[in-house]
C-alpha positions in Angstrom: 6.8 17.2 -38.0 5.7 13.6 -38.5 2.3 12.2 -39.4 0.3 11.8 -36.2 0.0 8.4 -34.6 -3.7 7.9 -34.3 -4.0 4.1 -33.6 -2.2 1.5 -31.5 -1.3 -0.5 -34.6 0.4 2.5 -36.2 2.3 3.1 -33.0 3.5 -0.5 -32.9 4.6 -0.4 -36.6 6.7 2.7 -36.0 8.0 1.5 -32.6 9.1 -1.9 -34.0 10.8 -0.1 -36.9 12.8 2.0 -34.4 11.4 5.3 -35.6 10.3 6.4 -32.1 13.6 6.1 -30.3 15.0 3.5 -27.9 13.0 0.5 -27.1 13.6 -3.0 -25.6 14.6 -5.9 -27.9 11.4 -7.2 -29.4 10.2 -10.4 -31.2 7.2 -11.0 -33.4 6.2 -14.3 -31.7 7.3 -17.0 -29.3 9.3 -18.8 -32.0 11.3 -15.7 -32.9 12.1 -15.1 -29.2 13.2 -18.7 -28.6 15.3 -18.8 -31.8 17.1 -15.6 -30.9 18.9 -17.3 -28.0 17.8 -14.6 -25.6 18.0 -15.9 -22.0 16.6 -13.0 -20.0 13.1 -12.2 -18.8 10.4 -11.6 -21.4 7.4 -9.4 -21.1 4.2 -9.8 -23.1 2.0 -6.7 -23.7 -1.5 -7.4 -25.1 -3.1 -4.9 -27.5 -6.3 -6.8 -28.3 -9.7 -5.2 -28.2 -10.5 -3.7 -24.7 -7.1 -5.0 -23.4 -6.6 -2.1 -21.0 -2.9 -2.4 -21.4 -2.7 -5.9 -20.0 0.9 -7.1 -19.6 2.8 -10.0 -18.0 6.4 -9.5 -17.0 9.6 -11.4 -16.5 8.7 -14.7 -18.0 11.7 -17.1 -18.6 12.2 -18.3 -22.2 11.5 -21.9 -21.0 8.1 -20.8 -19.5 7.1 -18.7 -22.5 5.4 -21.4 -24.7 3.3 -22.6 -21.7 2.4 -19.1 -20.7 1.3 -18.1 -24.2 -0.8 -21.3 -24.5 -2.5 -20.5 -21.2 -3.2 -16.9 -22.4 -4.7 -18.2 -25.6 -7.0 -20.5 -23.7 -8.0 -17.4 -21.7 -9.0 -15.6 -24.9 -5.9 -13.7 -25.9 -4.9 -13.8 -29.6 -1.2 -14.4 -30.2 -1.4 -11.9 -33.1 -2.2 -9.2 -30.5 0.7 -10.2 -28.2 3.9 -8.1 -28.3 7.0 -9.8 -26.9 9.9 -7.8 -25.6 12.9 -7.9 -23.3 11.9 -7.4 -19.7 14.0 -4.4 -18.6 12.9 -4.3 -14.9 11.9 -1.4 -12.8 12.8 2.1 -13.8 14.0 4.8 -11.5 12.0 7.5 -13.3 8.7 7.0 -15.1 6.6 9.6 -16.9 4.3 10.9 -19.6 4.9 14.2 -21.3 3.0 16.3 -23.7 3.4 19.8 -25.2 0.2 21.7 -24.2 -0.6 24.7 -26.4 -2.9 26.1 -23.8 -0.2 26.2 -21.2 2.4 27.0 -23.7 4.8 24.4 -22.6 5.3 20.9 -21.4 3.1 19.0 -19.0 4.8 16.1 -17.2 3.1 13.4 -15.1 5.9 11.4 -13.4 7.0 9.3 -10.5 10.4 8.6 -9.0 9.1 5.5 -7.2 11.3 2.7 -8.6 9.2 0.1 -10.5 7.2 -0.7 -13.5 5.5 2.4 -15.0 1.9 1.7 -14.1 2.7 0.8 -10.5 5.2 3.6 -10.1 2.7 6.3 -11.4 -0.1 4.9 -9.3 2.0 5.0 -6.1 3.9 8.3 -6.5 2.6 10.1 -9.6 2.5 13.9 -9.6 2.1 16.5 -12.3 4.1 19.6 -13.1 4.2 21.9 -16.1 6.2 24.6 -17.8 9.7 25.3 -16.5 9.2 22.9 -13.6 8.7 20.1 -16.1 11.8 21.0 -18.1 13.9 21.3 -14.9 12.8 17.8 -13.7 13.4 16.2 -17.0 16.8 17.7 -17.4 17.8 16.6 -13.9 16.4 13.1 -14.1 17.2 12.0 -17.7 20.8 10.8 -18.4 23.0 12.5 -21.1 21.4 12.7 -24.5 18.1 11.2 -23.3 16.6 14.6 -22.5 17.4 15.7 -26.1 16.0 12.5 -27.5 12.7 13.1 -25.6 12.5 16.7 -26.7 13.1 15.6 -30.3 10.0 13.3 -30.1 7.9 16.1 -28.5 8.9 18.4 -31.4 8.3 15.8 -34.1 4.9 14.7 -32.6 3.1 17.8 -31.3 0.0 17.1 -29.3 1.1 13.5 -28.6 1.5 11.9 -25.2 4.9 10.3 -24.9 5.4 7.6 -22.2 9.0 6.9 -21.1 11.1 5.3 -18.4 14.6 6.1 -17.3 16.8 3.3 -15.8 20.0 3.3 -13.7 21.8 1.4 -16.5 21.9 1.3 -20.3 18.9 -0.5 -21.8 17.4 -1.2 -25.2 18.5 -1.3 -28.7 20.3 2.1 -28.8 23.8 2.3 -27.4 24.3 4.9 -24.7 20.6 5.3 -23.7 19.0 4.7 -20.3 15.6 5.7 -21.5 12.9 3.5 -23.1 10.1 5.0 -25.0 7.0 3.0 -24.3 4.4 4.8 -26.3 3.8 7.8 -28.5 0.1 8.4 -29.1 -2.6 10.9 -30.1 -5.5 8.5 -29.6 
């Protein structure tokens, strides 16, 4: 069992260190992204005060400096911006938590293809117990189910947000699942 993740900044520290499983390629700032030579779409997630999970997706590297300058003019702080590889729409999005009162997993999920927030808004539904396990086992590719269960076991009482894709994604070879957040806050 790991120390709980009680703040967004603690989550980002562990996420960027790769402790929480597969994630997209990330960069500390615009300069790092541009210097990396990455040519795909970039997403910016904002974690500033009262951000409400604001994000902008699929920005080209050439548009990135202009987009960030515009966001700064709108009040965003670059130090609260998180830059990562845009991985596109997932085929399965969800949040899972081990609930001691139910005595098993609770899964809120959607099979509507798209970005997590949109997918869950459009087709989200909740299941628990053996139904949650059966859906996870049938929808997660290969070792991804075991990776997710490992996080649930290591971080009891935490909500774990994840997306499953129809192709390999992220920094871990052989994974189609991205872990977006692990939180107890």
